[in-house]
PASEBA-1860 file (N, C-alpha, C; in nm, 3 decimals):
! residues 81
1> XXXXXXXX> 5.953/5.625/1.494/5.862/5.586/1.599/5.941/5.520/1.712 ~ 5.910/5.559/1.835/5.986/5.499/1.945/5.932/5.361/1.983 ~ 6.007/5.293/2.062/5.976/5.154/2.098/5.844/5.142/2.175 ~ 5.819/5.234/2.268/5.696/5.228/2.347/5.572/5.245/2.261 ~ 5.578/5.335/2.165/5.465/5.358/2.075/5.440/5.235/1.989 ~ 5.548/5.174/1.940/5.534/5.052/1.860/5.468/4.940/1.942 ~ 5.512/4.925/2.065/5.454/4.823/2.152/5.307/4.851/2.180 ~ 5.274/4.979/2.202/5.135/5.015/2.228/5.047/4.989/2.106
9> XXXXXXXX> 5.095/5.023/1.988/5.019/4.998/1.865/5.004/4.849/1.838 ~ 5.109/4.775/1.866/5.104/4.630/1.849/5.002/4.569/1.945 ~ 5.001/4.617/2.068/4.906/4.568/2.167/4.763/4.604/2.126 ~ 4.743/4.727/2.078/4.611/4.770/2.035/4.562/4.686/1.918 ~ 4.649/4.660/1.822/4.611/4.578/1.707/4.573/4.437/1.752 ~ 4.648/4.381/1.845/4.616/4.249/1.898/4.482/4.247/1.969 ~ 4.457/4.352/2.048/4.329/4.362/2.118/4.213/4.372/2.020 ~ 4.230/4.455/1.919/4.124/4.472/1.819/4.095/4.342/1.745
17> XXXXXXXX> 4.199/4.271/1.706/4.180/4.143/1.637/4.111/4.041/1.728 ~ 4.157/4.033/1.851/4.097/3.938/1.945/3.952/3.972/1.975 ~ 3.925/4.098/2.000/3.790/4.141/2.032/3.698/4.121/1.912 ~ 3.748/4.150/1.792/3.669/4.129/1.671/3.632/3.982/1.655 ~ 3.727/3.895/1.677/3.701/3.752/1.666/3.596/3.708/1.768 ~ 3.605/3.759/1.890/3.508/3.723/1.993/3.368/3.773/1.958 ~ 3.357/3.895/1.910/3.226/3.952/1.877/3.163/3.877/1.759 ~ 3.241/3.852/1.655/3.189/3.780/1.539/3.145/3.640/1.579
25> XXXXXXXX> 3.224/3.572/1.660/3.187/3.438/1.707/3.057/3.442/1.786 ~ 3.045/3.540/1.873/2.924/3.553/1.954/2.802/3.574/1.866 ~ 2.811/3.667/1.772/2.697/3.696/1.684/2.658/3.573/1.605 ~ 2.755/3.503/1.550/2.723/3.383/1.472/2.660/3.274/1.559 ~ 2.709/3.257/1.680/2.650/3.158/1.770/2.507/3.195/1.808 ~ 2.484/3.321/1.840/2.348/3.365/1.875/2.255/3.347/1.757 ~ 2.299/3.386/1.639/2.214/3.371/1.521/2.185/3.224/1.493 ~ 2.286/3.141/1.508/2.269/2.999/1.479/2.174/2.931/1.579
33> XXXXXXXX> 2.198/2.955/1.707/2.123/2.883/1.809/1.994/2.953/1.854 ~ 1.988/3.084/1.839/1.872/3.156/1.890/1.799/3.237/1.782 ~ 1.847/3.234/1.659/1.790/3.317/1.554/1.643/3.293/1.530 ~ 1.603/3.168/1.514/1.462/3.137/1.488/1.373/3.176/1.606 ~ 1.420/3.146/1.726/1.342/3.180/1.845/1.328/3.332/1.859 ~ 1.436/3.405/1.837/1.429/3.551/1.847/1.338/3.610/1.740 ~ 1.340/3.554/1.620/1.251/3.600/1.513/1.105/3.575/1.550 ~ 1.077/3.457/1.601/0.941/3.425/1.645/0.897/3.517/1.758
41> XXXXXXXX> 0.985/3.539/1.854/0.954/3.628/1.966/0.930/3.770/1.917 ~ 1.009/3.816/1.821/0.991/3.950/1.764/0.853/3.964/1.701 ~ 0.810/3.861/1.632/0.680/3.868/1.565/0.563/3.857/1.662 ~ 0.581/3.784/1.772/0.469/3.759/1.863/0.460/3.861/1.976 ~ 0.572/3.897/2.036/0.569/3.984/2.154/0.692/4.074/2.155 ~ 0.675/4.193/2.103/0.791/4.282/2.087/0.847/4.334/2.219 ~ 0.763/4.347/2.320/0.815/4.393/2.450/0.908/4.289/2.511 ~ 0.868/4.164/2.504/0.954/4.057/2.556/1.080/4.046/2.472
49> XXXXXXXX> 1.065/4.059/2.341/1.181/4.057/2.252/1.279/4.168/2.289 ~ 1.227/4.287/2.314/1.313/4.399/2.350/1.390/4.370/2.479 ~ 1.321/4.311/2.577/1.385/4.277/2.703/1.494/4.170/2.681 ~ 1.461/4.068/2.605/1.558/3.961/2.578/1.678/4.016/2.502 ~ 1.653/4.102/2.402/1.762/4.161/2.325/1.852/4.245/2.415 ~ 1.791/4.323/2.504/1.870/4.404/2.597/1.953/4.317/2.689 ~ 1.896/4.210/2.739/1.970/4.117/2.824/2.086/4.053/2.748 ~ 2.062/4.018/2.622/2.170/3.960/2.541/2.284/4.059/2.523
57> XXXXXXXX> 2.252/4.185/2.501/2.355/4.288/2.483/2.437/4.304/2.612 ~ 2.368/4.307/2.726/2.437/4.324/2.854/2.526/4.203/2.883 ~ 2.472/4.083/2.864/2.550/3.962/2.889/2.670/3.956/2.793 ~ 2.648/3.993/2.667/2.758/3.996/2.571/2.868/4.090/2.619 ~ 2.830/4.207/2.663/2.929/4.303/2.711/3.007/4.251/2.830 ~ 2.938/4.190/2.924/3.006/4.137/3.043/3.101/4.022/3.008 ~ 3.053/3.929/2.928/3.135/3.814/2.891/3.256/3.857/2.808 ~ 3.234/3.944/2.711/3.346/3.988/2.629/3.447/4.069/2.709
65> XXXXXXXX> 3.398/4.146/2.805/3.490/4.221/2.892/3.577/4.125/2.973 ~ 3.515/4.023/3.030/3.591/3.924/3.109/3.692/3.851/3.021 ~ 3.648/3.809/2.903/3.740/3.738/2.813/3.855/3.828/2.768 ~ 3.824/3.951/2.737/3.928/4.045/2.694/4.028/4.068/2.806 ~ 3.980/4.088/2.927/4.071/4.107/3.041/4.159/3.984/3.063 ~ 4.098/3.867/3.052/4.175/3.744/3.071/4.282/3.730/2.963 ~ 4.246/3.757/2.838/4.343/3.748/2.730/4.455/3.850/2.745 ~ 4.420/3.971/2.785/4.522/4.074/2.804/4.615/4.039/2.919
73> XXXXXXXX> 4.560/3.990/3.029/4.646/3.955/3.142/4.734/3.836/3.105 ~ 4.682/3.743/3.027/4.764/3.631/2.980/4.876/3.681/2.891 ~ 4.846/3.775/2.802/4.948/3.832/2.713/5.056/3.905/2.790 ~ 5.017/3.982/2.892/5.115/4.053/2.974/5.200/3.955/3.054 ~ 5.136/3.850/3.108/5.208/3.750/3.185/5.310/3.680/3.096 ~ 5.270/3.648/2.974/5.358/3.578/2.883/5.478/3.665/2.842 ~ 5.453/3.797/2.822/5.561/3.887/2.783/5.664/3.905/2.894 ~ 5.619/3.906/3.020/5.709/3.932/3.133/5.784/3.809/3.177
81> X> 5.749/3.696/3.129/5.814/3.572/3.169/5.950/3.558/3.111
END
């Protein structure tokens, strides 16, 4: 295996680990802080629940994208120093 491929695989593994940690943390935080409210909302008004769930998914995607970009740029900056 050449050096560039090793570096790319190493970078991919780091990204996957970091992204996995962020997603798991997010899910646990949402379940902990919003789980009861979301369950109640699901039982009482499914249309509102669907809207809230969709908004949570979109916000999660945006926040995780920003965090991932920041971590990757930090990693590249650190390697080039």
